[in-house]
SEKE-182027 format. One line per field, with one value per residue: residue number from 0; residue in three letters; x, y, z of N, C-alpha, C in turn. Coordinates in steps of 0.001 Angstrom, whole numbers, padded with zeros to 6 digits. Example, Ala and Ser with C-alpha at 12.3 -4.5 7.8 and 13.67 -1.06 7.14 Angstrom:
BEGIN
migu = c(0_1)
vexgu = c(ALA_SER)
n.px = c(013190_012850)
n.py = c(-005690_-002250)
n.pz = c(007800_007080)
ca.px = c(012300_013670)
ca.py = c(-004500_-001060)
ca.pz = c(007800_007140)
c.px = c(013200_012900)
c.py = c(-003300_000030)
c.pz = c(007800_007870)
// end
This chain:
BEGIN
migu = c(0_1_2_3_4_5_6_7_8_9_10_11_12_13_14_15_16_17_18_19_20_21_22_23_24_25_26_27_28_29_30_31_32_33_34_35_36_37_38_39_40_41_42_43_44_45_46_47_48_49_50_51_52_53_54_55_56_57_58_59_60_61_62_63_64_65_66_67_68_69_70_71_72_73_74_75_76_77_78_79_80_81_82_83_84_85_86_87_88_89_90_91_92_93_94_95_96_97_98_99_100_101_102_103_104_105_106_107_108_109_110_111_112_113_114_115_116_117_118_119_120_121_122_123_124_125_126_127_128_129_130_131_132_133_134_135_136_137_138_139_140_141_142_143_144_145_146_147_148_149_150_151_152_153_154_155_156_157_158_159_160_161_162_163_164_165_166_167_168_169_170_171_172_173_174_175_176_177_178_179_180_181_182_183_184_185_186_187_188_189_190_191_192_193_194_195_196_197_198_199_200_201_202_203_204_205_206_207_208_209_210_211_212_213_214_215_216_217_218_219_220_221_222)
vexgu = c(MET_ASN_GLY_LYS_ILE_ASN_CYS_GLY_SER_ASP_ARG_ASP_TYR_PHE_ARG_PHE_THR_ALA_THR_LYS_GLU_GLU_LYS_LEU_ILE_PHE_GLN_SER_ALA_THR_ARG_SER_LEU_GLY_SER_PRO_CYS_ASP_LEU_VAL_LEU_ALA_ILE_LYS_SER_ALA_ASP_GLY_LYS_THR_VAL_VAL_GLN_SER_ASP_PRO_GLY_GLN_PRO_SER_ASP_ALA_ALA_LEU_THR_ASN_LYS_PHE_GLU_ARG_ALA_GLY_ASP_TYR_TYR_LEU_GLU_VAL_ARG_GLU_LEU_SER_GLY_GLY_ARG_ASP_SER_SER_ASN_LEU_PRO_TYR_ARG_ILE_LYS_ALA_SER_ARG_PHE_GLU_SER_GLY_PHE_THR_ALA_ALA_THR_GLU_GLU_ASN_ARG_LEU_GLU_LEU_ASN_PRO_GLY_GLY_THR_ALA_ARG_LEU_LYS_VAL_THR_CYS_THR_ARG_TYR_GLU_ASP_ILE_ALA_ALA_ILE_ARG_PHE_ALA_VAL_GLU_PRO_PRO_MET_GLY_GLY_ILE_SER_LEU_GLU_ASN_ALA_GLU_ILE_GLN_GLU_LYS_LYS_ASN_GLU_ILE_GLU_LEU_THR_PHE_LYS_ALA_SER_GLU_ASP_LEU_ALA_PRO_GLY_PHE_TRP_ALA_HIS_PHE_LYS_LEU_LYS_GLY_THR_ASP_ALA_SER_GLY_THR_ILE_ALA_ILE_ALA_SER_THR_LYS_PRO_ALA_LEU_GLN_LYS_ASN_PHE_PRO_LEU_MET_LEU_ASN_SER_PRO_ALA_VAL_LEU_GLU_GLY_VAL_PHE_SER_LEU_ALA_VAL_LYS_SER_LYS)
n.px = c(009242_012643_015006_016976_018024_020177_021121_020477_018561_017581_014852_012891_010719_008182_006193_002842_-000173_-003655_-007026_-010324_-011844_-010101_-008355_-005375_-002492_000387_003285_005908_009351_011789_013245_012361_013885_016372_017548_018709_016667_013955_011072_008971_006098_004413_001556_001509_-000151_-000493_000240_001568_000574_-000087_-001780_-002336_-000547_001858_001729_004175_004624_004220_005485_006151_007025_006544_003349_000776_-002461_-004916_-007696_-008609_-010345_-010105_-009325_-005954_-002570_-000178_002076_004450_006018_009113_010826_013463_012664_014239_015875_018571_022205_023679_021947_022320_023019_020904_019236_015838_012615_009471_006300_003797_000243_-003002_-005866_-007960_-008825_-011879_-011613_-009450_-007629_-006326_-004261_-003403_-002061_000458_001302_000305_-000496_-001500_-002823_-002974_-006084_-007218_-007947_-007515_-007675_-008208_-008042_-009382_-009436_-011268_-011206_-013692_-013809_-015592_-018997_-019437_-020343_-020322_-017305_-014976_-012512_-009674_-006955_-003794_-000827_-003327_-003357_-002540_-004638_-005334_-008023_-010140_-012578_-015638_-015383_-016010_-016719_-019417_-021715_-021528_-020087_-016952_-015087_-013780_-013433_-011403_-011360_-009027_-008579_-006871_-006613_-007067_-005321_-002882_000590_002355_004799_004589_004849_004020_004130_002030_-000419_-003033_-005893_-008549_-011615_-014035_-017542_-017360_-014980_-012771_-009656_-007620_-004827_-004329_-002964_000095_001255_000415_000831_003578_004757_004233_005493_008245_008748_010707_011657_011370_011012_009583_010872_010428_009681_008599_005877_002546_002647_002074_002860_002417_002036_001945_001748_002530_000102)
n.py = c(011367_012326_013253_015122_015797_018635_020035_020631_022694_022723_022792_021433_022146_021348_022172_022076_021442_021473_020361_021322_019577_017356_014537_013869_011892_011661_009933_009186_007705_006677_005663_003265_002627_002605_004951_007259_009146_011194_012550_015329_016357_018826_020655_023623_026548_028953_031382_030786_029524_026950_024259_021562_019163_016517_014028_014105_012096_009746_006404_005424_005958_009285_010340_011709_013026_014733_016525_018837_022012_024033_024880_025220_026287_024634_023782_021271_021047_019863_018547_017747_016009_016446_018585_019143_019774_017562_016744_015949_015352_013343_011290_010954_009572_010161_009701_010540_010559_009948_009492_006885_004275_002852_001744_-000137_-003040_-005511_-007833_-010017_-012156_-013878_-016132_-019504_-022661_-025972_-029307_-031815_-031753_-030574_-027335_-023817_-020941_-017547_-014395_-011313_-007770_-005005_-001532_000811_003573_004728_004627_001519_-001423_-005167_-006766_-008670_-011218_-012315_-014780_-013805_-014385_-016964_-020310_-023372_-026319_-024926_-023378_-020658_-020079_-018687_-016190_-013307_-010451_-008926_-006099_-003297_-004671_-005483_-007320_-010746_-013988_-015759_-019031_-021048_-023875_-026886_-029192_-032629_-034032_-032681_-032642_-033149_-030562_-028632_-025167_-021517_-018130_-015392_-012724_-011046_-009968_-007388_-006544_-004304_-003575_-001721_-002004_-000991_-001772_-003102_-004097_-006412_-005370_-006566_-005569_-005619_-008279_-008407_-006563_-007974_-010445_-009250_-007764_-006149_-004528_-001361_-000683_-002661_-005083_-003430_-005175_-007212_-006464_-007247_-009673_-013100_-016444_-019791_-023038_-026604_-029282_-032625_-035058)
n.pz = c(-008361_-007631_-005326_-002907_000273_000907_002948_006699_006678_004309_001669_-000545_-003430_-005253_-008026_-009067_-010713_-009774_-010321_-009646_-006908_-007354_-006048_-004620_-004088_-002270_-001872_000011_-000014_001833_004373_003928_001748_002527_003127_005357_006297_007261_006308_006056_004390_002839_001347_-000296_-000899_-003763_-002799_-000574_001546_003989_003014_003864_005882_006392_008919_011119_013354_012497_012279_009671_006157_005068_004195_002165_001724_-000278_-001257_-003346_-003009_-004675_-008010_-009338_-009146_-007212_-004480_-003672_-000575_000724_003324_005756_008713_011374_010936_011419_011577_010635_008751_005877_002296_001806_000293_-001320_-002368_-004188_-004784_-006954_-007292_-008535_-006663_-007114_-006571_-004888_-002675_-000300_000596_002970_004824_007732_007265_005202_004077_003186_003811_002845_002537_-000187_-001756_000439_002308_003182_004999_004706_006069_005101_005111_004445_003545_002747_000620_-000782_-001761_-002645_-004385_-004259_-003743_-005499_-005321_-006601_-007550_-008512_-010433_-011925_-010453_-011272_-010154_-007884_-006290_-005517_-003306_-001960_-002667_-002643_-001229_000335_-000332_001599_003838_005378_005825_005092_004757_002855_001132_000049_-002004_-002716_-005261_-005391_-006731_-006509_-006101_-002969_-002091_-003861_-004662_-004697_-005404_-005195_-005961_-004595_-005841_-005852_-007181_-007934_-008689_-010584_-012099_-010677_-009556_-006624_-005196_-002484_000531_002085_004380_007091_007729_007366_009251_011439_011122_011039_013614_014796_012791_011336_008670_006695_003852_000676_-001613_-000865_-000212_-000742_-001596_-001452_-000321_-001010_-000298_-000611_001331_002683_003862)
ca.px = c(010304_013617_015578_018180_018263_021511_021456_019260_017525_017120_013551_012666_009415_007573_005048_001980_-001590_-004683_-008394_-011209_-012164_-009327_-007623_-003980_-001620_002043_003866_007462_010120_013236_013687_011908_014855_017467_018094_018557_015931_012649_010572_007848_005715_003307_001019_001381_-000951_000459_000391_002653_-000241_000002_-003160_-002194_000968_001897_002038_005540_004669_003950_006594_006326_007390_005708_002469_-000213_-003532_-005704_-008756_-008517_-011271_-010315_-008410_-004843_-001089_000333_003580_004579_007237_009715_011999_013789_012152_015021_016385_020032_023235_023947_021025_023059_023106_020052_018312_014345_011908_008136_005241_002490_-000752_-004515_-006747_-008754_-009654_-012859_-011367_-008276_-007641_-005238_-004542_-002302_-001119_001082_001749_-000534_-000084_-002458_-002674_-003718_-007495_-007371_-008239_-006523_-008352_-007169_-009148_-009140_-010181_-011414_-011488_-014147_-013654_-016774_-020213_-019468_-021022_-019503_-015810_-014608_-011070_-008969_-005591_-003078_-001450_-003868_-002413_-003239_-004682_-005571_-009067_-010241_-013910_-016206_-014237_-016679_-017293_-020786_-021955_-021343_-019408_-015613_-014342_-014114_-012618_-011425_-011133_-008271_-008695_-006016_-007049_-006514_-004053_-001620_001450_003091_006210_004110_004641_003992_004104_000901_-000963_-004618_-006498_-009762_-012348_-015562_-018505_-017118_-013838_-011657_-008841_-007009_-004138_-004318_-001467_000548_002207_000068_001616_005228_005084_003923_006702_009360_008383_011825_012108_010615_010214_009781_011119_009281_009662_007618_004712_001571_003409_001727_003386_001395_002939_001117_002453_001932_-000907)
ca.py = c(012598_011971_014479_014912_016903_018848_020444_020528_023672_022621_022625_021418_022537_020772_022821_021200_021967_020683_020711_021279_018260_016380_013876_013223_011232_011778_008768_009229_006633_006995_004565_001786_002201_002695_006367_007731_010398_011269_013704_016007_016811_019767_021368_025082_027400_029578_032504_030358_029197_025625_023638_020149_018755_015093_014023_013675_011398_008648_005908_004944_006971_010163_010354_012887_012640_015886_016667_020252_022536_025061_024679_026204_025915_024398_023431_020367_021240_018540_019038_016913_016303_016895_019927_019228_020102_016334_016156_016440_014345_012402_010971_010338_009468_010792_009071_011161_009600_010492_008634_006398_003248_003259_000516_-000948_-004465_-005956_-009017_-010132_-013424_-013725_-017491_-020341_-024076_-026888_-030613_-032124_-031923_-029678_-026002_-022995_-019769_-016240_-013264_-010028_-006696_-003952_-000249_001450_005025_005195_003768_000644_-002637_-006047_-006830_-009970_-011417_-013399_-015007_-013226_-015299_-018126_-021140_-024708_-027078_-024082_-022663_-019742_-020226_-017680_-015053_-012082_-009618_-008380_-004730_-002946_-005476_-005065_-008481_-011676_-015260_-016575_-020239_-021661_-025436_-027811_-030449_-033886_-034729_-031723_-033190_-032365_-029832_-027467_-023895_-020587_-016702_-014972_-011661_-011206_-008796_-007149_-005791_-004142_-003850_-000485_-002438_-000692_-002966_-002910_-005398_-006822_-005263_-007573_-004831_-005848_-009428_-008324_-006065_-009104_-011224_-008682_-006834_-005189_-003775_-000277_-000799_-004181_-004822_-002996_-005894_-008259_-005967_-007556_-011012_-014221_-017687_-020933_-024485_-027706_-030295_-033911_-035307)
ca.pz = c(-008128_-006897_-004895_-002134_001200_000907_004310_007431_006486_002931_001520_-002089_-003817_-006595_-008278_-009771_-011125_-009384_-010767_-008474_-006282_-007537_-005094_-005269_-003024_-002266_-000761_000167_000178_002608_005285_003196_000476_003119_003298_006775_006180_007798_005475_006331_003376_003049_000094_-000135_-002036_-004596_-002019_000408_002732_004174_002985_004633_006133_006693_010275_011430_014312_012055_011927_008436_005425_005134_003008_002321_000568_-000365_-002055_-003525_-003042_-005679_-009093_-009531_-008791_-005668_-004330_-002719_000093_001033_004139_006690_009990_012263_010414_012083_010948_010081_007744_004351_001354_002059_-000998_-001155_-003743_-003847_-005929_-006855_-008028_-008279_-005903_-007942_-005907_-003877_-001337_-000089_001243_003766_005589_008626_006921_003948_004070_003466_003866_002693_002079_-001286_-001352_001725_002310_003901_005035_004846_006456_004373_005607_003301_003787_001466_000573_-001599_-001539_-003621_-004301_-003832_-004218_-005689_-005110_-007686_-007427_-009640_-011627_-011449_-010174_-011612_-009003_-006595_-006517_-004661_-002866_-000944_-003076_-002786_000123_000108_-000459_003094_004624_005405_006299_004333_005025_001643_001055_-000934_-002020_-003299_-005902_-004883_-007319_-006310_-005192_-001889_-002522_-004879_-003922_-005566_-004911_-005928_-005255_-004315_-006626_-005595_-008159_-007693_-010032_-011610_-012560_-009909_-009037_-005581_-004588_-001158_001223_003224_005291_008451_008073_007358_010480_012527_011019_011225_014603_015147_011463_011074_007490_005973_002363_-000160_-002535_-000213_-000006_-001535_-002039_-000766_-000619_-000730_-000367_-000423_002221_002654_004820)
c.px = c(011413_014572_016403_018019_019802_022049_020215_018100_017023_015692_013430_011294_009342_006294_004139_000544_-002680_-006075_-009071_-011811_-011183_-008516_-006389_-003318_-000077_002557_005265_008153_011668_013673_013475_013051_016180_018270_017524_017854_014454_011990_009232_007460_004338_002859_000814_000585_-000248_000919_001209_001933_-000097_-001515_-003190_-000817_000828_002208_003298_005688_004500_005223_006996_006981_006341_004793_001448_-001121_-004415_-006479_-008873_-009686_-011260_-009063_-007254_-003622_-000877_001663_003662_005947_007725_010767_012268_013195_012964_015725_017946_021112_023681_022974_021537_022917_022311_019118_016967_013777_010229_007388_004316_001609_-002298_-005090_-007936_-009679_-010411_-012386_-010028_-008481_-006266_-005341_-003247_-001677_-000859_001546_000606_-000038_-001203_-002245_-003459_-005333_-008006_-007521_-007480_-007404_-007487_-008234_-008586_-010064_-010085_-011854_-012493_-014334_-014955_-018023_-020277_-020041_-020022_-018033_-015277_-013136_-010783_-007472_-004688_-001506_-002173_-002906_-003089_-003403_-005188_-006843_-009500_-012119_-014259_-015269_-014963_-017256_-018404_-021017_-022043_-020668_-017952_-014641_-014890_-013209_-012488_-010897_-010079_-008154_-007691_-006786_-006460_-005297_-002776_-000767_002049_004457_005627_003914_004463_003837_002812_000560_-002301_-005080_-007914_-010302_-013714_-016317_-018064_-015712_-012502_-010997_-007882_-006158_-004127_-003004_-001270_001346_001662_000875_003151_005539_005110_005088_007960_009121_009497_012174_011024_010067_010443_010246_010283_008909_008703_006231_003596_001885_002943_002499_002306_002151_001859_002128_001830_000909_-000333)
c.py = c(011999_013314_014088_016174_017116_019439_020596_021425_023719_022332_022538_021626_021834_021469_022013_021909_021299_020982_020583_020091_017154_015947_013455_012850_011388_010909_009022_007859_006981_005940_003275_001431_002262_003937_006748_009376_010232_012549_014029_016731_017749_020446_022660_025503_028304_030801_032076_029995_027624_025002_022419_019771_017277_015006_013238_012626_009944_007624_005424_006079_007941_010200_011475_012925_014022_016194_018267_020762_023640_024664_025556_025659_025899_023890_022358_020671_019970_018993_017676_017209_017101_018480_020070_019464_018712_015997_016539_015097_013094_012287_010523_010325_009659_010223_009865_010713_010193_009012_008278_005160_003629_002193_000134_-002156_-004787_-007230_-009232_-011473_-013367_-015094_-018628_-021938_-024980_-028274_-030881_-032513_-030976_-028084_-025387_-021699_-018574_-014956_-012136_-008948_-005623_-002502_000362_003096_005680_004076_002658_-000641_-003623_-006250_-008252_-010091_-012491_-013689_-014521_-013685_-016417_-019289_-022731_-025521_-026387_-023264_-021787_-019690_-018973_-016425_-013529_-011520_-008986_-006817_-004560_-003591_-005318_-006062_-009849_-012681_-015975_-017983_-020625_-023199_-025946_-028968_-031712_-034444_-033759_-032084_-032402_-031705_-028859_-026301_-022862_-019174_-016224_-013352_-011763_-009811_-008751_-006161_-005562_-003851_-002598_-000696_-001713_-001865_-002375_-004294_-005335_-006317_-006172_-006855_-005336_-007321_-009387_-007666_-006992_-010040_-010589_-007435_-005890_-004331_-002779_-000246_-002182_-003932_-004680_-004195_-007132_-007730_-006447_-009103_-012179_-015394_-018681_-022169_-025528_-028889_-031739_-034065_-036062)
c.pz = c(-007189_-006401_-003696_-000901_001348_002285_005190_007273_004991_002731_000048_-002312_-005235_-007114_-009425_-009921_-010609_-009926_-009601_-008186_-006684_-006310_-005262_-003861_-003364_-001219_-001152_000198_000583_003129_004643_002214_001198_003284_004698_006738_006571_007295_006238_004927_003522_001614_000578_-001172_-002852_-003775_-000817_001582_002807_004067_003780_004770_006688_008351_010552_012618_013847_011856_010646_007645_005208_003878_003274_001148_000881_-001485_-002351_-003955_-004104_-006693_-008943_-009203_-007409_-005800_-003272_-002040_000678_002060_005117_008161_011161_011988_010821_011012_010065_008861_006400_003447_001518_001073_-000662_-002496_-003216_-004993_-005751_-007717_-007877_-007650_-006914_-007292_-004950_-002722_-001383_000533_001973_004419_006564_008248_005463_003406_004369_003107_003840_002131_000708_-000966_-000292_001370_003331_003812_005216_005042_005905_004848_004535_004010_002505_001759_-000060_-001268_-002721_-003294_-003687_-004383_-004491_-005880_-006204_-007355_-008941_-009541_-011048_-011301_-010429_-010524_-007680_-006927_-005482_-004479_-001843_-001287_-003131_-001605_-000319_000489_001317_004134_004282_005759_005177_004576_003711_001895_-000045_-000755_-002978_-004026_-005283_-005460_-007496_-005534_-004223_-002547_-003533_-003819_-005011_-004777_-005666_-005203_-005300_-004979_-006484_-006723_-007813_-008873_-011073_-012287_-011813_-009359_-007712_-005268_-003209_-000564_002127_004348_006776_008833_008140_008634_011547_012479_011322_012489_015068_013936_011189_009583_006628_004625_001718_-001203_-001957_000066_-001394_-002164_-001128_-001226_-000345_-001003_000015_000204_002316_003873_006046)
// end
């Protein structure tokens, strides 16, 4: 959904229908896209009552998750946080999706260096939203000469240290970008987030470039 705040008191409403126990996620994009806009999202019932509202104190773009106790029509209310007179002509984007993944994964490192025949380690932290079994990680797309060892985080555990190994004949100077894909026993897939790493690399940047989210770099250097 794409919209625009035309004045400080402007409120946009998007009507949608939710089924009982359906879980929906609304993620806005403003500052991360260069728009000088801080949104507040709220879900309203058909009679105008507020079901849930996003936290305006969060420094990141507004996001909202809700599990609906009753089926019916609802409204997503979108407004600008400050509500000032200068709040005009402010574009925004909102992505609505169903919550399907039973877990998320994230890491504080997004750059790996290793020697031919050597290894590099990457710590990954998982958050489980459901009682799921083991989660297995894989490099996407696969890289010739690079293998991933110790790639499965066991049931009820939330951390793993993955081991990347380079073959002996992999020449120094090799480099590649990749994503880290986690898959549970049911086939649910989640891409590991690199937001913690980007926040560490760009500490003065409130919103790191969205194009870098989930992207890792790997380089082979000389011994």
